[in-house]
Structures are given as C-alpha cells and as structure tokens.
N, C-alpha and C positions, 0 to 999 in steps of 0.2 A: 490427588498428589498435590495440586495448587492449594489446595486448602492447608495443607500440613506446612507447605513453603511459606502461605501468610501466616501463619503460626508463629514460624520461627522468627519469621521479620517483627513479626508485634514483639514477641519474646527480646529479641535483638535491643529494639526500641527502650522496651522498661528496663531493662537490665543496664542500657545507656545512659537513663535517666537516674537510675538507682547510683550510678557511679559519680554521676554527675554530681547532684546533692548532697551525695557523702561529701566529694573534694569541696564542695561549697561551705558544706557545716564546717567542717574539719578547720579549713584556711580563716572561716570567720570568728572561731571560737580561739583558735590560737592568734588572730590578731586583737581579740576582744580581752586574752591574757597577756599581752605585751604592753597594750594600750587601752587600760580601763576605762579612762575619760571618753574616748570616741566610740563608746561600745554604742550609743545608739545611732549614729552615723553607719558602722560597720552593719549591725543587725538591720538598717533597713535596706541597703546596699545589698545584704545576705538575702531578704524576703524577695527583693526584686530579681535576683538572679535564679532563686528557686524557682520562681515562678514563671521564668521564661525558660528553663529546661522542662519543667512540666508540659509546657506548654509546646514545644519540641517534641518531646514522646509521645506526647498524646496525637500529633501530625503524623506521626512514623507510625503511631499503632492503627489510626485510620487509614492511612496510604497502603500498610500493608494490608489489612481485610478488605479494603476494595480493590486490592489486585488480585483478588482470590476470583 
C-alpha cells in the first residue's frame, strides 16, 4: 500500500515538473518572438529556470520514494 502511495507522489512530482518546464519554455519562446534581440538573455534565464524545476522535481521523487 505505501509503495503505491510513494509511486503516486513520484508521478505527481514528475507531472508537475513537466508542466513547469512547459510553461518556462513556452513563455521564453513568446518572449523571444516579441523581442528577438534579447534572445540570448532569455535563453540563459530559461535554461537556469528549467534546471531549477528539474532539481525540485528530482527532490520530490526522491522524497516520495524514501517515504516508502
């Protein structure tokens, strides 16, 4: 029973990361299309934000699986 709850928590963390990275990427593309001359700054900020989202998701998966 607790294993299935841990798997559910890990799945929710991964879904949240996917949504977060999708939002980051979409807004970055929107910003680049509106202001192409700032694309390098936007791209750098996008990569940093995506890495932070992935880190939080990995932390959530580890916590969910350790709760098993």
